[in-house]
C-alpha positions as CSV (number, residue, x, y, z in Angstrom):
1,X,-57.3,-109.7,-32.0
2,X,-57.1,-113.0,-29.5
3,X,-59.5,-112.8,-26.7
4,X,-57.8,-112.0,-23.1
5,X,-59.8,-115.2,-21.9
6,X,-59.5,-115.0,-17.9
7,X,-59.1,-118.0,-15.4
8,X,-58.1,-118.9,-12.3
9,X,-54.5,-118.9,-11.4
10,X,-54.9,-122.2,-9.6
11,X,-56.7,-123.8,-13.4
12,X,-53.6,-125.9,-15.4
13,X,-55.2,-124.6,-18.5
14,X,-53.8,-121.0,-17.6
15,X,-50.5,-122.5,-18.1
16,X,-51.0,-123.9,-21.0
17,X,-52.6,-121.3,-22.6
18,X,-49.4,-119.4,-22.0
19,X,-47.3,-122.1,-23.4
20,X,-49.7,-122.4,-26.7
21,X,-49.3,-118.5,-26.5
22,X,-45.2,-117.8,-26.2
23,X,-45.3,-121.0,-29.3
24,X,-47.3,-119.2,-31.5
25,X,-44.8,-115.9,-31.3
26,X,-42.6,-117.7,-31.3
27,X,-43.5,-118.8,-34.8
28,X,-44.0,-115.5,-36.1
29,X,-40.9,-114.8,-34.3
30,X,-39.7,-117.3,-37.1
31,X,-41.4,-116.3,-39.9
32,X,-40.3,-113.2,-39.8
33,X,-36.9,-114.1,-39.4
34,X,-36.9,-116.4,-42.2
35,X,-38.3,-113.0,-44.7
36,X,-35.7,-110.6,-43.4
37,X,-33.0,-113.7,-44.4
38,X,-35.2,-113.8,-47.7
39,X,-34.8,-110.0,-48.2
40,X,-31.3,-109.8,-46.9
41,X,-30.5,-112.5,-50.1
42,X,-32.1,-110.5,-52.3
43,X,-30.1,-107.5,-51.6
44,X,-27.4,-109.3,-51.8
45,X,-28.2,-110.8,-55.1
46,X,-28.9,-107.2,-56.1
47,X,-25.7,-105.7,-55.2
48,X,-23.3,-108.8,-56.4
49,X,-25.1,-107.5,-59.9
50,X,-24.5,-104.1,-59.1
51,X,-21.3,-104.6,-58.4
52,X,-20.8,-107.0,-62.0
53,X,-21.8,-103.4,-63.9
54,X,-25.0,-104.0,-64.8
55,X,-27.0,-101.5,-64.6
56,X,-31.0,-102.6,-62.6
57,X,-33.9,-99.9,-62.0
58,X,-34.8,-99.1,-58.6
């Protein structure tokens, strides 16, 4: 878990640190969204194959 770093509010590096953390969180969210989309596509394929009458183990 990242350490919290205390800095003077007038220090410009605090804003840079916050922006960096926001970008990291946005990237993590995008990765999670991508994984969710892959899972949805897999489930759609399974449902489509089930609708075609083929049997799959669950």
